[in-house]
N, C-alpha and C positions, 0 to 999 in steps of 0.2 A: 851566643856571640858577645865579643867585647868592643869596646871603643876603638882599641888598637886595630882589631880586624877590620872595622868598618872604615876607619880612617885610611888604612892601606888600600882597601877596595876603592873608595872614593877617589883616591889619588891615581890609582890605575885607570879608572874609568875616564877621568878628566884628561890625563896626559896621554893615554894611548899605548903606554908601555910599563912593563915592571921597573925596567932600569930607570925611566924618567921619574916614576913615582918613588923610587927608593931615593934618588938623588934629592927630590923635593922634601922628603921625610927626613933626610939626614940618617938612613938606616942601610942595612946591606940588602941587595937583591933576594937572598934567601929568606930574609926576614919577611919581606913583603910576599913573596910566594908562599911561605909557610901560612901567613895570616889569611891569604886568599884561598889556600888548600882547606883550611879549617872551615871557612865559610861554605866552600863547595859541599864539603862532607855533611855539615849540619843542615843545609837547606836542600841538598840533593838536586843541584843544578850546577852546570858548568860555568854559569855567569858570563863567561866571554870566551871567545875562541880567537885562534890567530887569524889574521887576515892580511891582505896585501897593505902594506904601509902601517900595520899597527895591529889593533884588535877589533873585534866586533861583538858588542854586547849581545847576549841571548835576551829573550823576552824577559825572563826573570831577572837577568842582570841590569836591564834598564830599570825595572820597578825597584830593585835593590839599591841602584845608585841614586834615584830620586829619594828614597826614604832615608838611606845612610847619610846623605848630604845634609838633611834636615837634622837627624839625630846628632851628627857630629857638630853642626852649627849650633844647636840647642845646648850641647855640653859646653861648648866654648863660651857661650852666652851665659850660662849658669856660672861657669868659673869666674868670668868677668864680674857678675853681679855680686858673688861672694868677696871677690877682691875689692870691690868698690866699697862693700859694707864694712871691710876690715880696715882699709886704708883712708876712706874718705875722698879718694880720687875718682872723678867722673871720667868714663872711657866713652869716646865717640868716634867711629869709623864712618866717614862721609865719601861715598862714592859719587864721582861727577865726570862729565866729560872733560877733555884735556883743556879746552878754552875755558870752561867755567872753573875748573880746578885752579887755573892761573888767575883769571880775572874777576871771579865772583867770590869764591870760597875763603880767601885769606881775609878780606874785610869782614865777611859774614861771621866766621869762626872766631876772629879777635872781638868782635862786638859781643858774640854770645858769651865768650870767656870772661868778659868784664861782668857778666851777670851770674856765671856759674863758676864758682871758686874751684880750685885744683882741677881744672879741666886737662885731660890728657886726649887731644884730638889728632887723627891721622886722616889724610886724604888719599883716596884710591882713584887714580885717573884712568878711566875705561871707556869703551864704546857705549853709547846709550843703550844699545840692544842687550847688554848683560846686566842692567839694572835689576830686573825681576830675580835672575839666578843669585846674585850677591845677596839680595835681600832675604830671599827664601832660605839660602844656606847660612844665613847670618855671618857671612863674611863682611857685610857692611851693615851699619845701623840706619843709615839714611842715604838716599840717593837724591841729588840735586841736579835738575836739568829737565829734559821733557817728561811729561806725565808717563806712569807706568799704565799701560792699557790692558784691560781684559785679564786682570789677575785678582781674583776675589779676595785673596788675603792680604792684599797691599793697598793702601789708601795714599793718594796724591793730594797734597794740599797746595793750591796756587798761592804765590806770594810776591810775584814781581813780574809786571808788564815790561816789555823791552821792545826796542826796534833794531833791526839789523839794516845797515846801509853799505852800499858799495863805494869804497873809497880809493883814491889815487892822489898822487903829488898834484898840487895846484897848477903846475906847468905841464901836465900830462895832456896830450893831444885830445884825449876824450873829456877832459875836465870842463870844456866849454860846449860840448857836443850835445845837442837835444836828443831825447828820446833814443837811447843806445839799445839796439835790438839784441836778441840772443847770439846771432850769428857773429857780430862784431865782437861780443864779450868773449865768445868761445875761442877767438883767434888771438886774444891777448894773454900775456904771461900772468898767471895767477900766483900769489905769493901767500901762502896760508901757514897756520899753526900746525902742530903735529897731527892733529885729527880733523883738520878743516874739510875733509870730504866725507865724514862720517854720515852716512844717510839717514841715521837716526835723529839728527838734529836739523832744525830749520835751515841753517847755512849749508849744510851738506845736500839737503834736498833741492835747495835754489840752485846750487852749482851744477848738480846733475840735470836739472831742467834745462839750463842755458847751454848745456853740452861741454862743460869744462872737461878736459881729457886729464884723467888721474896720472897718466904717464908724462904729462907735460907740465903739470902743476908742481910748484916747488914747495916742499914741506920745511918749515924751519923749526929749530928746537922749542920755540914758544911763540904765541902769538904776537907778543910785544916786538920780538925780533923781526917777524914778518912785516909788521906795521912800520918799523923803522926803514926796512928796505923799501916799502910802498913810498914813504915820505922822501926817499932819495931818488925816486922816479923809476924804480926798477919794473913796476907792474901794479896790478889790482889786487885788492882783498875786500873781504866782507867782515864787518865788526859790529859790536855792540855800539850803538849811538851813544849811550852814556859813558862808555869808556873812551871814545874818541872825541868827545864833546869839546874838550879843552884844545886839542890838536886842531879840530875844525875852527874854533874861535881865533886862535892865534895864526891860522893860515898855513899850519905845516902839513895839513891834509885837506881834501876837497871831496864831497860827495858827488857821485855821478848820477845823471838823470836816466835811471834804468826803470822801465815800466814794472810796475809790481812792487817797487821799493819806495819807502821803507817797508820792510816785512815785520809785521807786528806778531809777537810771540809772548809766552808767558813761561816763566820758570816755576817749577814745582819742587817740593820737598815731599819724597816718597818714603814710606816706612811700613813695616808690618802693622796690621789693625791691632787695635785694642792692647790688651795686657800683653801681647806677643813682643811688642817693642819695648826697649829699655826705657827706664825713667829718664835717662838723658836725652835718648832719641825723642821721646814724646816732649821734652822741654824745649829741644832744638825745634821741632815742627811748630811749636807754639810761638816760639820767639821769631821765627821768620816772618810770621805775619805782622809783626808789630811795626809801628813807626820808627823805632829805634833800629831795627834792621834795615828798613828801606833807606833811612838817612845814611847809615854806614855805607850802604852800596852805592848810593848816588853822590856822596861826597868825594869818593874816590881818594882816599888818603894816599900818601906817598909811601907804600910799604907798611909792614908792621914791625913792632919792636923785635930785635933779634931773640930776646928770651922767650917770645910766642911763636917764633919761625919754625915750621916743621915742612921740609919739602914733600912734594906729592909723591906717593908711591905708585909707580907705573905697573899696573897688573895686566899681564897677558892671560887671556882666557883660551884654553885649548878645547878643541872640539874632539 
């Protein structure tokens, strides 16, 4: 079997069709079908069968998909390491939730870049639940956000304690209301970032507990846009306290008296264990625990230099 064949099968398994796999790989459908057919002949297994709405992997297909994804990821990682050795450029792909990709990673990566010359960094904005898959398949070098649980090949390093607070405009009717219960909160309009209801995050879990209806919550293109609308009096949101601290100080926002808040949490940097992680990923995981990293995150500089700015890549994970 070849890497080309494995890469084609992994794409079919992830995307659920030969057509979608061909489009993602930039090749023809016959090329993908031929690669899968060669694997079927060699392994003596159908690998997948047609099913309603797509395909269904056989038992052997599921095992091949897991192993092939790691083989393809390892090949890509090896290619990156050879490229780094030849060019001197350090490559780093950091997966994170939408909110952290916007409000945590820019300052963190900029500070790391000042210590790591010739850094080429990219951010993948994804749901927290797919962190393990991205790391195992080496589509990401590090994941920043909630800890990755119960995956023996992945290690999560805690690096920043944070608090989440419920915020509203200072003149909002609830701003001076004591002990606001879940029923009252659930009736209010909630203004959130693009992944504010992600159940894999503390914020998303809190909103689910108080009964916020996903169909009535408003998702903005960014967390900053949602907070601007909150400040204008359009509704409520939940935010990192250190991110909105200055807005609270100057009276643009106010925290609400909600039982169970502030919510204490911890950010983690997760990566493959030991020598399975790249040297750059290992250096980043060490850096996030330093005072320099904490200072960069808490000082909240206004943006990063244009020369260092790279927008997040928004990744869709297909089942």
